[in-house]
C-alpha positions as protocol buffer text, in pm:
chain_id: "A"
residue {
  index: 1
  type: MET
  ca { x: -840 y: -1982 z: 161 }
}
residue {
  index: 2
  type: GLN
  ca { x: -971 y: -1708 z: -26 }
}
residue {
  index: 3
  type: PHE
  ca { x: -719 y: -1553 z: -312 }
}
residue {
  index: 4
  type: LEU
  ca { x: -736 y: -1203 z: -475 }
}
residue {
  index: 5
  type: ALA
  ca { x: -553 y: -1132 z: -788 }
}
residue {
  index: 6
  type: LEU
  ca { x: -381 y: -818 z: -790 }
}
residue {
  index: 7
  type: ARG
  ca { x: -22 y: -627 z: -1026 }
}
residue {
  index: 8
  type: VAL
  ca { x: 220 y: -550 z: -731 }
}
residue {
  index: 9
  type: ARG
  ca { x: 552 y: -481 z: -695 }
}
residue {
  index: 10
  type: ASN
  ca { x: 747 y: -446 z: -325 }
}
residue {
  index: 11
  type: ALA
  ca { x: 807 y: -89 z: -269 }
}
residue {
  index: 12
  type: LEU
  ca { x: 897 y: -74 z: 136 }
}
residue {
  index: 13
  type: LEU
  ca { x: 986 y: -368 z: 402 }
}
residue {
  index: 14
  type: MET
  ca { x: 952 y: -353 z: 716 }
}
residue {
  index: 15
  type: HIS
  ca { x: 1191 y: -525 z: 921 }
}
residue {
  index: 16
  type: GLY
  ca { x: 1066 y: -429 z: 1291 }
}
residue {
  index: 17
  type: TYR
  ca { x: 1019 y: -149 z: 1532 }
}
residue {
  index: 18
  type: ASP
  ca { x: 1329 y: -5 z: 1665 }
}
residue {
  index: 19
  type: GLU
  ca { x: 1362 y: 150 z: 2052 }
}
residue {
  index: 20
  type: GLN
  ca { x: 1133 y: 473 z: 1977 }
}
residue {
  index: 21
  type: GLN
  ca { x: 866 y: 291 z: 1833 }
}
residue {
  index: 22
  type: CYS
  ca { x: 949 y: 386 z: 1497 }
}
residue {
  index: 23
  type: GLU
  ca { x: 940 y: 125 z: 1203 }
}
residue {
  index: 24
  type: ILE
  ca { x: 1247 y: 14 z: 1098 }
}
residue {
  index: 25
  type: THR
  ca { x: 1192 y: -26 z: 697 }
}
residue {
  index: 26
  type: GLU
  ca { x: 1444 y: -87 z: 385 }
}
residue {
  index: 27
  type: ALA
  ca { x: 1276 y: 74 z: 37 }
}
residue {
  index: 28
  type: ILE
  ca { x: 1297 y: -123 z: -257 }
}
residue {
  index: 29
  type: GLU
  ca { x: 1297 y: 41 z: -591 }
}
residue {
  index: 30
  type: GLY
  ca { x: 1328 y: -57 z: -949 }
}
residue {
  index: 31
  type: GLU
  ca { x: 1101 y: -311 z: -936 }
}
residue {
  index: 32
  type: HIS
  ca { x: 810 y: -424 z: -1186 }
}
residue {
  index: 33
  type: PHE
  ca { x: 434 y: -493 z: -1135 }
}
residue {
  index: 34
  type: VAL
  ca { x: 380 y: -812 z: -1134 }
}
residue {
  index: 35
  type: GLU
  ca { x: 70 y: -1047 z: -1163 }
}
residue {
  index: 36
  type: LYS
  ca { x: 29 y: -1214 z: -797 }
}
residue {
  index: 37
  type: LEU
  ca { x: -255 y: -1439 z: -551 }
}
residue {
  index: 38
  type: ILE
  ca { x: -252 y: -1305 z: -188 }
}
residue {
  index: 39
  type: ALA
  ca { x: -421 y: -1447 z: 77 }
}
residue {
  index: 40
  type: VAL
  ca { x: -743 y: -1242 z: 180 }
}
residue {
  index: 41
  type: ALA
  ca { x: -575 y: -1357 z: 531 }
}
residue {
  index: 42
  type: ARG
  ca { x: -223 y: -1215 z: 465 }
}
residue {
  index: 43
  type: ILE
  ca { x: -380 y: -818 z: 355 }
}
residue {
  index: 44
  type: GLN
  ca { x: -374 y: -617 z: 763 }
}
residue {
  index: 45
  type: SER
  ca { x: -473 y: -283 z: 548 }
}
residue {
  index: 46
  type: VAL
  ca { x: -474 y: -136 z: 196 }
}
residue {
  index: 47
  type: SER
  ca { x: -475 y: 251 z: 156 }
}
residue {
  index: 48
  type: GLU
  ca { x: -480 y: 449 z: -150 }
}
residue {
  index: 49
  type: GLN
  ca { x: -93 y: 385 z: -275 }
}
residue {
  index: 50
  type: TYR
  ca { x: -40 y: 53 z: -61 }
}
residue {
  index: 51
  type: ILE
  ca { x: -120 y: -292 z: 73 }
}
residue {
  index: 52
  type: LEU
  ca { x: 20 y: -399 z: 382 }
}
residue {
  index: 53
  type: VAL
  ca { x: 55 y: -786 z: 435 }
}
residue {
  index: 54
  type: SER
  ca { x: 209 y: -1018 z: 586 }
}
residue {
  index: 55
  type: SER
  ca { x: 503 y: -1183 z: 555 }
}
residue {
  index: 56
  type: SER
  ca { x: 788 y: -1465 z: 671 }
}
residue {
  index: 57
  type: HIS
  ca { x: 998 y: -1394 z: 1014 }
}
residue {
  index: 58
  type: GLY
  ca { x: 759 y: -1185 z: 1144 }
}
residue {
  index: 59
  type: ARG
  ca { x: 827 y: -961 z: 864 }
}
residue {
  index: 60
  type: MET
  ca { x: 584 y: -678 z: 720 }
}
residue {
  index: 61
  type: LEU
  ca { x: 563 y: -592 z: 293 }
}
residue {
  index: 62
  type: TYR
  ca { x: 424 y: -293 z: 174 }
}
residue {
  index: 63
  type: TRP
  ca { x: 331 y: -290 z: -182 }
}
residue {
  index: 64
  type: GLU
  ca { x: 189 y: -58 z: -463 }
}
residue {
  index: 65
  type: TYR
  ca { x: -40 y: -219 z: -724 }
}
residue {
  index: 66
  type: GLU
  ca { x: -230 y: -125 z: -951 }
}
residue {
  index: 67
  type: GLY
  ca { x: -651 y: -43 z: -1046 }
}
residue {
  index: 68
  type: GLY
  ca { x: -678 y: 223 z: -751 }
}
residue {
  index: 69
  type: PHE
  ca { x: -836 y: 186 z: -406 }
}
residue {
  index: 70
  type: SER
  ca { x: -1151 y: 275 z: -535 }
}
residue {
  index: 71
  type: ALA
  ca { x: -1136 y: -60 z: -766 }
}
residue {
  index: 72
  type: LEU
  ca { x: -985 y: -258 z: -498 }
}
residue {
  index: 73
  type: ARG
  ca { x: -1307 y: -251 z: -275 }
}
residue {
  index: 74
  type: THR
  ca { x: -1552 y: -305 z: -526 }
}
residue {
  index: 75
  type: ARG
  ca { x: -1343 y: -575 z: -595 }
}
residue {
  index: 76
  type: LEU
  ca { x: -1346 y: -671 z: -216 }
}
residue {
  index: 77
  type: ALA
  ca { x: -1712 y: -578 z: -120 }
}
residue {
  index: 78
  type: ALA
  ca { x: -1833 y: -807 z: -407 }
}
residue {
  index: 79
  type: ALA
  ca { x: -1675 y: -1096 z: -354 }
}
residue {
  index: 80
  type: GLY
  ca { x: -1823 y: -1067 z: 60 }
}
residue {
  index: 81
  type: LEU
  ca { x: -1529 y: -970 z: 237 }
}
residue {
  index: 82
  type: LEU
  ca { x: -1547 y: -567 z: 282 }
}
residue {
  index: 83
  type: ILE
  ca { x: -1773 y: -455 z: 587 }
}
residue {
  index: 84
  type: ASP
  ca { x: -1925 y: -155 z: 524 }
}
């Protein structure tokens, strides 16, 4: 199993979808950035602001991350985890 070390903090917890297929989210505020080792298999997507990871009970978490999109993209490419 491969892991990615990253400083993240919780931003949004996605509980699922409503009847109109809109995300049901819970904003999480006031948390500090912490260092985590994230299993690469949990990563669903990465944007300029968030990394979306799978969680328990079918939930998804949007984490804010430090370092910026370009730096993260470079790290993933260097590890052979990015297909251009």
